[in-house]
N, C-alpha and C positions, 0 to 999 in steps of 0.2 A: 419287443417288436417282433412280429414275424419274421421268421428266413425266407428269402426269397430263392427259389429254383431253378434251374432248369435240365431237365432233363427228359426220361424214355419211362421212369416211372411208373407216375401216378398221370399224364393224360395220353393218351393215343389216340391218332389223327385220322380219321376212316375217308374214302370213296366213298360218294351222296348218288342216287341213282336207283335203288334197292336190293335188296338184299344180297342178290347174285352176276351185279356189276362187277367187273373183272378192271374194265379199260375206263381212264383217265381219262378220255376225250368223251365218255356217255355221265361223266361224274356232275348231271349237271340238276341236282334237285333231289327234289322227293325227302324216299326213305336213307333211312342207312344200309351202306354193303357191309359184307362181312368183312372186306378187305380191307388192311390198314394200309396208311402209306406207308411207306419207307423211308429215313432219308438215305441209307444207302443198303445194297442187295450183297448179298452172300452168290460169289458162282463156287461151285462144290468142286472140290477133287475128290478127294473120298467125308462121306460124313459118316454119321453117327444112327443107329433107329432110335425113335423116340426123341431126337434133337430139332428141335422147329428153331432158326431164329429170325425171332419175329420185327427188329429192329437194330438198329445201328449209326448210333449220333455220327454226325462230322468231322467230328474229333479224334476222329481213329486215322484219319489217311485211305489213299486207297493205299492195294495192299497183301500181301500176303495172312494169316494168319490162323490159329489155333484154337483146339477146345478140346481139351482130354478131360473124360469122365471115368474117374476111376469107381474101383466096385462097389465102395458105399455111395454110390450118388454126386460126390461133387465133382463138380465143373471149375475147371482153372480154366482162363483168357491171356491167351497173348495176341495183343493186338499188330497189326502190320509195324516196321519198323519200333518194335515194344518190347517191354518186360511181362511175364507175365504175372498176374494179380496175386489174392490171396483166394485160396478153394470157397469155395460157395457150395454148403448144399441146397441143395433139389429134390424135391419128391416128386412124386406122379402125379400128374394134373396142376403143376405149380408152376407158377412162370416166373425166375428171377431175370435181375439186373448184372450182367457179370465186365468188370472192371478189369486195366489193366494195370502195373506197379503205376502208373498214371493214370488217377482215375477219371481225369477228364476222357479219357478215351473209353466208351461205353456201350454193350448191347445189351437187348432183353431177349432172352431163349425162354423157351416151352420146353415142359417136356412131358409128350407121351405114355396114356399107362398104358402099361403090358407089351413095353417091349423090351431089349436087352440094355439099352444106354449103357451105353460101357465102352470103350477105345478112346480114338483122338479122330479127330476132322477136322484137313483141312480146308481152306478154302480162300477165296480172295475177295476182298470188301471191292464194292466198283460204286461208281457217284451215279445214280439215277439221269437218264435223259428223256427230254418229255413229255414229265410226269405232268401232275393233278396241275400245282403250283407255277410252274416253265409253260405251260402247255402246251399245243403243237410249235411247228417247224412253220417259218414264214417262209409263204410264198414268193415270188418274186413280181405277182400280181397285189399281191393285198401289201408285198413294200413299195410301191407305185405309188398309189391311194391312199396308206392307213388302211388298219385294223384294230375295232372292238372287239375282245370276246372275254366269255363269263365259267367261271369253273364253281361248284361246290362244296364242301366238302365239311364234314363231323365234327368238334372235338369232346370228348370223352374223355369223363373221369374215370381215374380206375379209384379211387382215395375221395373224403371231400378236399373239395379246393377254393378259397375265398376271394381270388383275384385271378383274371386269366389275361396276361397281353399280348399282340403279336403285333411283328410286323416284317418288310419285304423288302430286302436291301439286293440289289444287282450292280454289274457293270456293263449291260446291256444299254439299247436306244429304247425299250419297253419303259415303262410308267405303271408303277401297278399301285390299284389302291382296294382294301377289304370295307363289306359290310358283313354286323353280328343280323343273324334273325333268326328269331324266339322257334322252335320244334310248336307245333298243335300238340294237341292231345295224345297224338297218333305218333306222334315223335316224329313226325314227318318238315320239310320248309315247301315253301314253295319248288313246282317244274319249268323251269322252260325250255321253249320248243325246241332251241336249236345255239351253238352257243356264241352265235352274234346276237340272241334277244337278252335286253334287258331285264334284271328279276326290277320288281317293281315293291313301291315302301321299301327302300332302303334308304341309310345314311352311310353315306359311304365316306371313308376316310382317306387321308394318306398318311398311308403309314409306312413312312419309309425308313428307320429309324427308332430305337428308343423312345428314344423323345416324345415324335410322335406316332406310338402304338395305337390301337387300335384297344377297348378293356371290353373284354368279349360276356364278362358277368357281373351283374351290379349286386351288392352285400345284402343279403351275408354269402354268394358264393351259389356252388351247386354242390348236387352231392354226388358219392359213388354210384357211377353205372348214370349218368346223366348226361344228356349232351347237349351240346350251340351251335345251332348252324352259324357257317363261316361261308362269305360267297367271297372272290378273287375276280375283280377288275385287272386283265392287258392291257392297255393305248400301245398298240405302235404309230411311233408315227411318220405323216404323209412326206415320203423321195426318206426315210429313214435306212441305213447304213445296218447291212447283215452280217454280223461273224459268224464265223460256220460253226462255234461255238461259243455261249454267252453261258454267264454262270450267276445264278438265281438262290437266294438265300434267304429261307423264310423261319424266320425265330419266334419261336413261342418261351413265354416267360409266368409260370406262375408263382404262386403264395398259399401251403397250405393250411 
């Protein structure tokens, strides 16, 4: 039996809205963006030339972290409130996953070419707010009348993937549904005119737990560099109660 994984080394999540789109609010379909969606974000204190942190999983937790690069190009990661992991060799133009001693605390880094890539990077990891998954802040008028909004992202395979499951869990009043759209021959999905306009021809799934997750690829799966379009629908109820901050967790599980 194939082993099931959850991680950041085999799949990437990207905004839609065209290659140059960096705004989650404009992630409304069309072609894939060059902007990858991050689970957590680094706030740099001291950086290293040539080091790019591409993503960090939620299990890292918020707080101070470090990456040390030695003279041989080996990277050692110490996560927030954690212990340093094993050294990982990374060559120019490569991306690698680093973990602490607790391997659930993982980040993905990229080494740019022709840069010094040496020393110690100090940074803080923070949770992202109002991203493409949670969408924009609810206004008072929308709270009173209720509102439904939509976003589209792309799931991209870095290696051959047999199966992908996705779901969203939240502690807030809003409910979420997911729908898959297969890109056309140009790699595009449909585009909606604004966040309040529903995409057409989709089968929505109330994917609120692993037991009700949406399946994003049919047998035999997808190959490296292929993408799947994923639409997200957020429904906020009439006269709902808005918290200052609501936790919205997006889960994706895959089988290689």
